[in-house]
C-alpha positions in Angstrom: 0.0 0.0 0.0 1.2 3.4 -0.9 0.9 5.8 2.1 -0.6 8.6 0.0 -4.4 8.8 -0.2 -6.0 10.0 -3.4 -9.2 12.0 -3.5 -11.2 12.7 -6.7 -13.6 15.6 -6.4 -13.1 19.2 -5.2 -16.5 19.7 -3.7 -17.1 20.0 0.1 -17.1 16.3 0.7 -13.9 15.6 -1.3 -12.1 18.4 0.6 -13.3 17.0 3.9 -12.0 13.5 3.1 -8.7 14.9 2.1 -8.4 16.9 5.3 -9.4 13.8 7.3 -6.6 11.8 5.7 -4.1 14.6 6.5 -5.3 14.7 10.1 -4.8 10.9 10.3 -1.1 11.5 9.3 -1.4 10.5 5.7 -0.2 12.4 2.6 -3.2 13.4 0.5 -3.4 14.4 -3.2 -6.7 16.0 -4.3 -7.8 15.9 -8.0 -9.9 19.0 -8.8 -10.2 21.5 -11.6 -9.4 24.3 -9.1 -7.3 24.7 -6.0 -9.3 24.3 -2.8 -8.1 26.7 -0.2 -9.3 24.7 2.9 -7.5 21.6 1.6 -4.4 23.6 0.7 -4.3 25.2 4.2 -4.0 21.7 5.7 -1.3 20.5 3.4 -3.3 18.6 0.8 -1.6 18.5 -2.6 -3.6 19.6 -5.6 -3.6 18.1 -9.1 -5.8 18.2 -12.2 -4.1 15.1 -13.7 -5.6 11.7 -12.9 -2.2 10.1 -13.7 -0.8 11.8 -10.6 -3.5 10.3 -8.4 -3.0 6.9 -9.9 0.7 6.9 -9.5 0.8 8.3 -5.9 -2.1 6.4 -4.3 -3.3 2.8 -4.0 -6.5 4.0 -2.1 -8.6 6.5 -4.1 -11.7 8.1 -2.6 -14.2 9.3 -5.1 -16.4 12.3 -4.1 -18.2 13.7 -7.2 -21.9 14.1 -7.9 -23.7 11.0 -9.0 -24.6 12.4 -12.5 -20.9 12.8 -13.4 -19.5 9.7 -11.7 -19.6 7.5 -14.8 -17.7 10.0 -16.9 -15.2 10.7 -14.1 -14.5 7.1 -13.3 -14.3 6.2 -17.0 -11.4 8.7 -17.3 -9.9 7.5 -14.1 -10.2 3.9 -15.4 -7.8 4.7 -18.2 -4.9 5.2 -15.7 -5.5 2.8 -12.9 -5.4 -1.0 -12.6 -6.6 -3.9 -10.5 -4.1 -3.0 -7.7 -6.0 0.1 -6.8 -8.8 0.4 -4.2 -11.7 2.7 -5.2 -14.1 3.9 -2.4 -16.8 6.4 -3.1 -18.6 8.8 -0.7 -21.6 9.6 -2.9 -25.1 9.8 -1.3 -26.9 8.7 -4.4 -27.6 6.0 -6.9 -26.9 5.9 -10.6 -29.7 7.2 -12.8 -29.6 4.0 -14.8 -31.9 1.7 -13.0 -30.9 2.9 -9.5 -27.5 1.1 -9.9 -25.3 1.4 -6.8 -22.3 3.7 -7.5 -19.9 0.9 -6.7 -21.3 -1.0 -9.7 -20.7 2.0 -11.9 -17.1 2.0 -10.7 -16.7 -1.7 -11.4 -18.2 -1.2 -14.9 -16.0 1.8 -15.9 -12.7 0.8 -14.3 -10.5 -2.3 -14.1 -10.7 -2.0 -10.3 -12.7 -4.8 -8.6 -11.9 -4.0 -4.9 -14.4 -1.3 -4.3 -16.1 0.2 -1.3 -18.4 3.0 -0.1 -18.5 5.5 2.7 -21.6 6.5 4.6 -22.9 7.1 8.1 -23.3 10.3 10.1 -20.2 12.1 8.9 -20.5 15.9 8.3 -18.1 17.5 5.9 -17.4 20.6 7.9 -16.7 18.5 11.0 -14.0 16.7 9.0 -12.5 19.9 7.7 -12.4 21.5 11.2 -11.3 18.4 13.0 -14.3 18.1 15.2 -15.2 14.5 16.4 -17.0 12.5 13.9 -18.0 9.0 12.8 -18.0 7.3 9.4 -18.9 3.8 8.1 -17.0 2.1 5.3 -18.5 -0.9 3.5 -16.8 -3.4 1.2 -16.8 -7.1 0.5 -13.0 -7.0 0.6 -11.5 -6.7 4.1 -8.3 -5.2 2.7 -10.4 -2.3 1.4 -12.1 -1.5 4.7 -8.8 -2.0 6.6 -7.1 0.5 4.2 -9.9 3.1 4.6 -9.8 2.8 8.4 -6.0 3.2 8.4 -6.2 6.2 6.0 -8.9 8.2 7.8 -9.2 7.1 11.4 -7.7 9.5 14.0 -8.3 10.7 17.5 -11.2 12.8 16.2 -12.7 10.3 13.6 -13.9 6.8 14.2 -14.4 4.5 11.1 -16.8 1.6 11.5 -16.9 -1.4 9.1 -19.6 -3.4 7.4 -19.5 -6.0 4.6 -23.0 -5.0 3.4 -22.0 -2.5 0.6 -25.4 -2.7 -1.1 -27.1 -1.8 2.2 -24.8 1.1 3.0 -25.2 2.6 -0.5 -29.0 2.4 -0.4 -29.1 3.6 3.2 -26.9 6.6 2.4 -29.1 7.5 -0.6 -32.5 7.0 1.1 -31.4 8.6 4.3 -30.5 11.7 2.3 -34.1 11.7 1.0 -35.6 11.4 4.5 -33.5 14.3 5.7 -35.4 16.6 3.4 -38.5 15.7 5.5 -36.5 16.7 8.6 -35.9 20.1 7.3 -39.5 20.5 6.2 -40.9 19.4 9.5 -38.7 21.7 11.5 -39.6 24.7 9.4 -43.3 24.2 9.9 -42.9 23.7 13.7 -43.3 19.9 14.0 -42.2 18.6 17.4 -39.1 16.4 17.8 -41.3 13.5 18.9 -43.4 13.6 15.8 -40.3 14.0 13.6 -38.7 11.0 15.4 -41.9 8.9 14.7 -41.9 10.0 11.0 -38.2 9.1 10.6 -38.6 5.7 12.3 -41.5 5.0 9.9 -39.3 6.2 7.0 -36.4 4.0 8.0 -38.6 0.9 8.0 -40.0 2.0 4.6 -36.5 2.5 3.2 -35.3 -0.9 4.5 -38.2 -2.6 2.7 -37.3 -0.9 -0.5 -33.6 -1.6 -0.2 -34.2 -5.3 0.6 -35.8 -5.6 -2.8 -32.4 -4.5 -4.2 -30.4 -7.0 -2.2 -29.6 -5.0 1.0 -29.6 -6.4 4.5 -32.4 -5.0 6.6 -30.1 -4.8 9.7 -27.9 -2.2 8.0 -30.8 0.3 8.2 -31.0 -0.2 12.0 -27.2 0.4 12.5 -24.9 3.4 12.3 -25.2 3.5 8.5 -29.0 3.9 8.7 -30.8 5.0 11.9 -27.5 6.4 13.3 -27.1 8.6 10.2 -30.7 9.9 10.5 -30.4 10.5 14.3 -27.4 12.8 13.8 -29.5 15.0 11.4 -32.4 15.0 13.8 -30.0 16.2 16.6 -29.1 19.2 14.5 -26.2 18.8 12.1 -27.2 21.1 9.3 -26.9 18.8 6.3 -27.7 20.3 2.8 -30.7 18.0 2.6 -32.2 19.5 5.8 -31.6 23.0 4.5 -33.3 22.1 1.2 -36.4 20.8 3.0 -36.6 23.9 5.2 -36.4 26.1 2.0 -39.2 24.1 0.4 -41.4 24.6 3.5 -40.7 28.4 3.3 -42.2 28.4 -0.2 -39.0 28.3 -2.2 -39.0 26.7 -5.6 -36.9 23.6 -6.0 -34.2 25.5 -7.8 -34.2 28.2 -5.1 -34.1 25.5 -2.4 -31.1 23.9 -4.1 -29.3 27.2 -4.1 -30.0 27.7 -0.4 -28.7 24.2 0.4 -25.3 25.3 -0.8 -24.2 21.8 -1.9 -25.4 19.2 -4.4 -28.4 17.3 -3.0 -29.3 14.0 -4.7 -32.8 13.7 -3.3 -34.9 15.7 -5.8 -33.9 13.5 -8.7 -33.7 10.3 -6.6 -37.0 10.3 -4.8 -39.3 9.9 -7.9 -37.1 7.0 -9.1 -37.3 5.3 -5.7 -41.1 5.7 -5.7 -41.3 4.1 -9.2 -39.0 1.3 -8.1 -41.2 0.6 -5.0 -44.4 0.7 -7.1 -43.0 -1.8 -9.6 -42.3 -4.2 -6.7 -45.6 -3.5 -4.9 -43.9 -2.0 -1.9 -46.0 0.6 -0.1 -44.0 3.8 0.3 -46.2 6.6 1.5 -43.4 8.7 3.0 -41.3 8.7 -0.2 -44.5 9.1 -2.3 -45.4 12.3 -0.3 -41.9 13.6 -0.5 -41.9 13.2 -4.3 -45.1 15.1 -4.5 -43.7 17.9 -2.3 -40.6 18.3 -4.4 -42.6 18.2 -7.6 -44.9 21.0 -6.3 -48.0 18.8 -6.9 -49.2 19.0 -3.2 -49.8 22.1 -1.1 -47.7 22.8 2.0 -50.7 22.3 4.4 -51.4 18.9 2.7 -47.9 17.5 3.1 -48.0 17.0 6.9 -51.5 15.6 6.7 -50.3 13.1 4.1 -47.3 12.1 6.1 -49.3 11.5 9.3 -52.1 9.6 7.5 -52.4 5.8 7.6 -54.3 5.8 4.3 
C-alpha cells in the first residue's frame, strides 16, 4: 500500500475526506479542476491530472456528484489497474436503474476491490477536526482496513460493514428522509413527531432496499438509523436545508441554491417511488416527498399526508 491517499472531487465532501486523511497522518493528493483553499491550508496537494493520483495512491476516494461519476470514473479507469482500491462517498444511486455507485465504478474501471463511505459524517466537521463517525463498506476486508488506516484519527472513528449494497442504499435513502426533517422543523413539528416519522421512514426505506439486495439490519445500524439520528439532533446537512427552504415556499431551484451543496434527493425520490411501485412495496413517506418536491401538493397537505395511515 502506498501511504498517500488520493481523493477525486473538489466539492465540500472531497475536501473533507482529504483533510481527514491529513489529520490521520497521511499524505493526500486531491484531484480537482481548481485549487481548494481549505485543503491547501491543511497540506493537501492539488492536481488536475488523474495520472498523478493513480501513481501516488493505491487507495482512491471518489467524491463527485452521481450524475458525473460515470464520466469521471471512465477517465480514471484509463490510468488505474486492479491493484487500486476505489471507495466512493456519494449519497446517491446511478440514474440508470438505480444502480449502486460501486457497480458503476466496477463497470467503468479495471478495479474490482471497491467500497463505499456512509454514516453520520459531516463535511465541515472533518474539515475543522471536530469529532465524527463514518462507516465504510466493502466485500473486501483489505479495502475496509485501508480506509480505516487512512482516515481514522483521535477525532474520527471509522466503523466497518461488509454490506455495501445496504450502505449505499441507506446513504441514498437517508438523504431523502433528511429533506423531510428540514421541512418538518420549518413548519414547527415537534421532535417527537419527527422521530416517529423518521422511524417509519427508515422501515419503509429498509423494505425498498431489501428488494435491491440489501440487508435490513444495515438500516438499523450506524449507517441507517444512526445517520438519521445525527441529522435530527441538529447537524445542518444540505438535505435538511433544502427541506426547510421548500417549507418556506421556495421553488426547487431556489431550495437547491439555499442548500449550498449538491443534493441528490430531488432527482432520486421519484425514481425510488417508481422502483417501489413496480415491486408493490407501499412507500407513502417517499411518495409524499416526491409530490412535495414536484410541487403537486400544497404545504398544508404535506404534513397531513405524512401523518395519515391511508
